[in-house]
C-alpha positions as CSV (number, residue, x, y, z in Angstrom):
1,M,-90.5,16.3,19.0
2,D,-87.1,14.8,18.6
3,K,-86.7,11.2,19.6
4,I,-84.1,10.4,22.2
5,S,-82.5,6.9,22.3
6,I,-81.5,5.7,25.8
7,I,-78.9,3.0,25.9
8,I,-78.9,0.8,29.0
9,P,-76.4,-2.2,29.3
10,V,-77.9,-4.8,31.6
11,Y,-75.9,-7.5,33.5
12,N,-77.2,-9.2,36.7
13,V,-79.1,-6.2,38.1
14,S,-82.4,-7.8,38.8
15,A,-82.6,-6.0,42.2
16,Y,-82.3,-2.5,40.5
17,I,-83.3,-2.7,36.8
18,R,-87.1,-2.1,37.4
19,K,-86.5,1.2,39.2
20,C,-84.1,2.2,36.4
21,I,-86.4,1.4,33.5
22,S,-89.4,2.9,35.2
23,S,-87.6,6.2,35.8
24,V,-86.8,6.4,32.1
25,L,-90.3,5.5,31.0
26,A,-91.6,8.3,33.2
27,Q,-89.7,11.1,31.4
28,T,-91.6,14.2,30.6
29,H,-89.9,14.1,27.2
30,D,-91.8,11.0,26.1
31,N,-90.6,10.5,22.5
32,L,-88.1,7.9,23.6
33,E,-86.7,4.6,22.6
34,I,-85.1,2.5,25.4
35,L,-82.5,0.1,24.2
36,L,-81.9,-2.6,26.8
37,I,-78.9,-4.7,26.0
38,N,-78.9,-7.8,28.1
39,D,-75.2,-8.8,28.4
40,G,-75.6,-12.5,29.3
41,S,-77.4,-12.0,32.6
42,T,-77.9,-15.1,34.7
43,D,-80.2,-13.6,37.4
44,G,-83.4,-13.0,35.5
45,S,-82.5,-9.5,34.4
46,G,-83.1,-10.4,30.8
47,E,-86.6,-11.7,31.5
48,I,-87.4,-8.4,33.3
49,C,-86.3,-6.5,30.2
50,D,-88.6,-8.6,28.1
51,E,-91.5,-7.8,30.4
52,Y,-91.0,-4.1,29.9
53,A,-90.8,-4.5,26.1
54,K,-94.2,-6.2,26.2
55,M,-95.7,-3.4,28.3
56,D,-94.3,-0.4,26.4
57,K,-93.5,-0.3,22.7
58,R,-90.7,2.3,23.3
59,V,-88.6,-0.5,24.9
60,R,-86.4,-2.6,22.6
61,V,-84.4,-5.5,24.0
62,F,-81.2,-7.1,22.7
63,H,-79.8,-10.3,24.2
64,Q,-76.2,-11.3,23.8
65,S,-73.7,-13.5,25.6
66,N,-71.6,-11.8,28.2
67,K,-69.1,-9.5,26.3
68,G,-68.8,-6.5,28.7
69,V,-70.3,-3.1,28.9
70,S,-68.4,-1.6,26.0
71,S,-69.7,-4.3,23.6
72,A,-73.3,-3.8,25.0
73,R,-73.1,-0.1,24.4
74,N,-71.9,-0.7,20.8
75,V,-75.0,-2.8,20.2
76,G,-77.1,0.2,21.3
77,L,-75.2,2.6,19.0
78,K,-75.7,0.3,16.0
79,N,-79.5,0.0,16.6
80,L,-80.6,3.5,17.7
81,T,-83.1,5.5,15.7
82,G,-83.3,8.7,17.7
83,Q,-81.9,12.2,16.9
84,Y,-80.3,12.3,20.4
85,V,-78.6,9.7,22.5
86,G,-78.3,9.2,26.3
87,F,-76.7,6.5,28.4
88,V,-78.1,5.2,31.7
89,D,-76.5,2.6,34.0
90,S,-78.8,-0.2,34.9
91,D,-78.5,0.3,38.7
92,D,-79.2,4.0,38.6
93,W,-82.3,6.1,38.0
94,I,-83.1,9.6,36.7
95,E,-85.3,12.6,37.5
96,P,-88.5,12.8,35.4
97,N,-87.4,16.0,33.6
98,M,-83.8,15.1,32.9
99,Y,-84.0,14.6,29.2
100,E,-86.6,17.3,28.7
101,L,-84.1,19.9,30.2
102,L,-81.1,18.5,28.4
103,H,-82.9,18.4,25.1
104,K,-84.1,22.0,25.5
105,A,-80.6,23.1,26.4
106,V,-78.8,21.6,23.4
107,K,-81.5,22.8,21.0
108,S,-81.5,26.4,22.4
109,K,-77.7,26.6,22.3
110,N,-77.4,24.6,19.0
111,V,-74.7,22.4,20.4
112,Q,-73.9,18.7,20.2
113,V,-73.5,17.8,23.9
114,G,-75.7,18.6,26.9
115,V,-74.5,17.9,30.5
116,C,-76.2,18.0,33.9
117,S,-75.1,17.5,37.5
118,Y,-76.2,14.4,39.5
119,F,-76.9,13.0,42.9
120,K,-74.6,10.6,44.7
121,D,-76.9,8.0,46.2
122,T,-76.5,5.4,48.9
123,D,-79.2,3.4,50.7
124,N,-79.2,6.1,53.4
125,E,-78.9,9.4,51.6
126,S,-78.9,11.3,48.3
127,V,-76.3,14.0,48.0
128,P,-76.5,16.6,45.2
129,I,-73.1,17.2,43.6
130,I,-72.1,20.9,43.2
131,N,-69.2,22.3,41.2
132,R,-66.6,24.2,43.0
133,N,-66.3,26.6,40.0
134,A,-69.4,27.7,38.3
135,I,-69.9,26.8,34.6
136,P,-71.4,29.8,32.7
137,D,-74.8,29.4,31.1
138,E,-73.4,29.7,27.6
139,V,-71.9,27.6,24.8
140,I,-69.0,25.5,26.2
141,P,-66.1,25.4,23.6
142,T,-64.4,22.2,22.6
143,K,-61.3,22.8,24.8
144,D,-63.5,23.1,28.0
145,L,-65.6,20.1,27.0
146,L,-62.3,18.1,26.9
147,T,-60.7,19.5,30.1
148,Y,-63.7,19.9,32.5
149,P,-63.8,16.1,33.2
150,L,-60.1,16.2,34.0
151,K,-60.5,19.1,36.4
152,R,-62.5,16.9,38.7
153,D,-62.1,18.8,42.0
154,Y,-63.3,22.0,40.3
155,Y,-66.1,20.5,38.1
156,M,-67.3,17.4,40.0
157,G,-70.8,17.8,38.6
158,F,-69.5,17.6,35.0
159,C,-67.2,14.5,35.3
160,G,-66.1,12.2,32.5
161,T,-69.1,9.7,32.6
162,L,-71.7,9.4,29.9
163,W,-74.7,9.0,32.1
164,N,-75.2,12.7,32.8
165,K,-75.0,13.7,29.2
166,L,-77.1,13.9,26.0
167,F,-75.4,13.7,22.6
168,S,-76.4,14.4,19.0
169,A,-76.9,11.0,17.3
170,N,-75.8,12.4,14.0
171,V,-72.5,13.5,15.4
172,I,-71.9,10.1,16.9
173,K,-72.7,8.4,13.6
174,K,-70.6,10.8,11.6
175,S,-67.6,10.3,13.9
176,E,-67.8,6.5,13.8
177,V,-66.5,6.5,17.3
178,S,-67.3,3.4,19.3
179,F,-66.4,1.8,22.6
180,H,-63.2,-0.2,22.9
181,K,-64.3,-3.7,23.7
182,E,-61.2,-4.6,25.6
183,T,-61.6,-1.6,28.0
184,K,-63.3,-2.7,31.2
185,Y,-63.0,0.5,33.2
186,G,-62.8,4.1,32.0
187,E,-64.5,3.4,28.7
188,D,-66.7,6.5,29.2
189,I,-64.0,9.1,29.2
190,L,-62.2,7.6,26.2
191,F,-65.4,7.5,24.1
192,Y,-66.3,11.0,25.2
193,S,-62.9,12.5,24.5
194,N,-62.6,10.8,21.1
195,L,-66.0,12.0,20.1
196,V,-65.5,15.6,21.3
197,I,-62.1,16.0,19.6
198,K,-63.0,14.3,16.3
199,E,-66.2,16.4,15.8
200,K,-65.0,19.5,17.5
201,C,-68.1,19.4,19.7
202,T,-69.5,22.3,21.7
203,G,-71.8,21.9,24.6
204,T,-74.0,23.3,27.4
205,Y,-74.4,22.7,31.1
206,V,-77.6,22.4,33.0
207,D,-76.8,23.3,36.6
208,K,-79.2,20.9,38.2
209,P,-78.7,17.4,39.6
210,L,-80.9,15.2,37.5
211,Y,-79.2,11.8,37.5
212,H,-79.0,9.4,40.5
213,W,-75.7,7.6,40.7
214,Y,-76.2,4.7,43.1
215,Q,-73.2,3.6,45.1
216,R,-73.5,-0.1,44.8
217,K,-70.7,-2.0,46.6
218,T,-70.2,-4.5,43.7
219,S,-70.1,-1.9,40.9
220,A,-66.9,-1.5,38.8
221,S,-66.2,2.0,40.3
222,K,-65.9,0.3,43.7
223,S,-63.7,-2.5,42.5
224,R,-60.7,-3.3,44.7
225,S,-59.1,-5.2,41.8
226,S,-55.6,-4.0,41.0
227,N,-56.0,-5.2,37.4
228,M,-59.2,-3.2,37.0
229,R,-57.5,-0.1,38.4
230,I,-54.3,-0.5,36.4
231,G,-56.3,-0.9,33.3
232,I,-57.6,2.6,33.5
233,L,-54.1,4.0,33.3
234,S,-53.9,3.2,29.6
235,V,-57.1,5.1,29.1
236,Y,-55.6,8.3,30.5
237,K,-52.5,7.8,28.4
238,D,-54.8,7.7,25.4
239,V,-56.6,10.9,26.6
240,E,-53.2,12.6,27.0
241,K,-52.4,11.6,23.4
242,I,-55.7,13.0,22.2
243,L,-54.9,16.3,23.8
244,N,-51.3,16.4,22.6
245,N,-52.1,15.4,19.0
246,N,-54.9,17.9,18.5
247,G,-53.5,21.2,19.6
248,Y,-54.0,21.0,23.3
249,L,-50.5,20.2,24.4
250,Q,-50.5,22.9,27.1
251,D,-53.5,21.2,28.7
252,S,-52.4,17.6,28.7
253,F,-50.9,17.8,32.2
254,W,-54.5,17.5,33.4
255,A,-54.7,14.0,32.0
256,R,-51.3,13.1,33.5
257,G,-52.4,14.4,36.9
258,F,-55.5,12.2,36.7
259,Y,-53.2,9.3,35.6
260,C,-51.2,9.8,38.8
261,Y,-54.4,9.8,40.9
262,H,-55.5,6.4,39.5
263,A,-52.0,5.1,40.0
264,S,-52.3,6.1,43.6
265,V,-55.6,4.2,44.0
266,A,-54.0,1.1,42.5
267,A,-51.1,1.6,44.9
268,E,-53.5,1.7,47.9
269,I,-55.1,-1.5,46.7
270,A,-51.7,-3.2,46.3
271,L,-50.7,-2.0,49.8
272,D,-53.9,-3.5,51.3
273,N,-53.3,-6.8,49.5
274,G,-49.6,-6.9,50.3
275,D,-48.8,-7.0,46.5
276,E,-45.2,-5.8,46.4
277,R,-44.8,-6.0,42.6
278,V,-47.8,-3.8,41.9
279,L,-47.1,-1.4,44.7
280,S,-43.5,-0.8,43.5
281,W,-44.8,-0.4,39.9
282,M,-47.4,2.1,40.9
283,Q,-44.9,4.0,43.1
284,D,-42.7,4.4,40.1
285,E,-45.7,5.6,38.0
286,I,-46.6,8.1,40.7
287,N,-43.1,9.4,40.8
288,E,-43.0,9.8,37.1
289,H,-46.1,12.0,37.1
290,L,-45.7,13.6,40.4
291,S,-45.0,17.1,39.1
292,D,-48.3,17.0,37.1
293,Y,-50.2,15.8,40.1
294,V,-48.8,18.7,42.2
295,K,-49.7,21.1,39.4
296,T,-53.3,19.9,39.1
297,N,-53.8,20.0,42.9
298,K,-52.0,23.2,43.9
299,E,-55.2,24.4,45.5
300,F,-55.6,21.1,47.5
301,P,-52.3,20.6,49.4
302,E,-54.0,18.3,51.9
303,K,-53.9,15.6,49.2
304,F,-50.1,15.5,49.3
305,E,-49.8,13.7,52.6
306,R,-51.7,10.8,51.1
307,I,-49.4,10.6,48.1
308,N,-46.3,10.9,50.3
309,N,-47.5,8.0,52.5
310,L,-48.0,5.9,49.4
311,L,-44.6,6.8,48.0
312,N,-43.0,5.9,51.3
313,A,-44.7,2.6,51.9
314,K,-42.0,0.1,52.9
315,L,-43.0,-3.2,51.5
316,L,-39.9,-3.0,49.3
317,G,-38.0,-0.5,51.3
318,K,-37.6,1.7,48.3
319,E,-37.3,5.4,48.9
320,K,-39.3,7.7,46.7
321,A,-39.5,11.4,46.1
322,I,-41.2,13.7,48.6
323,I,-43.4,16.5,47.5
């Protein structure tokens, strides 16, 4: 049985990490190694990781000073020994058969990437995420692997994260793709896009929710920091370049549309914080990419009212375009 290496960055998640690790250890595909990278935790998370390493020989722990999630994942990539690689966030958990099903899918289709859907979890509910458009049970070509994450409203269950995917380790090693250490938010989609385009990956989709994405209020995805949100804009500019430079020029508007969405989120935060400089900057970015946002959301006209409201926010009294 192929070994699957699971990379889990760990930083101050003592309230969640036991549930996470236990769910991975309980996998029906039990030929695993679990790489726990303690990224300078100060709440006892590192000690919990060491406890699990003593209990199960499949667990390997690496301790480093706090360098961020990208650095931690790179440590995992350098030290893995499996034939396949998965990524789990330390405050999430997974269904017992997640890696068994993904492994069977990639092997049967002879592809490099396996993807499944997920649950969106809070303390009160667990909601399965369903795609608006069905993904056929066949080999997914490179172009669709690249664009499905950018067509979020159509393929919400696919998304650009790494945690609902399984990758060929040989392909990752061959590509020499790694995580950009300076990227604090959006590192998933950049790593994924670089890998898929560089190795011309193909994939398959398991139409079942198998991963539990826990909505923790203090997670990066919930951050109300303008700097954090602005930082992801450069990620989507890089994704646009990847598409433009590799024969997918006609599809790069999807990346620009997503860029516009993230600019709108940063504008909302700036408006809430009364930050005139950032609001004006993001309004300009929205305007520049407005036609692409309209193109990518032509089936969702209800979104345009929100964009119009942001464009016409009056902190600076600047008039902007109207959709």
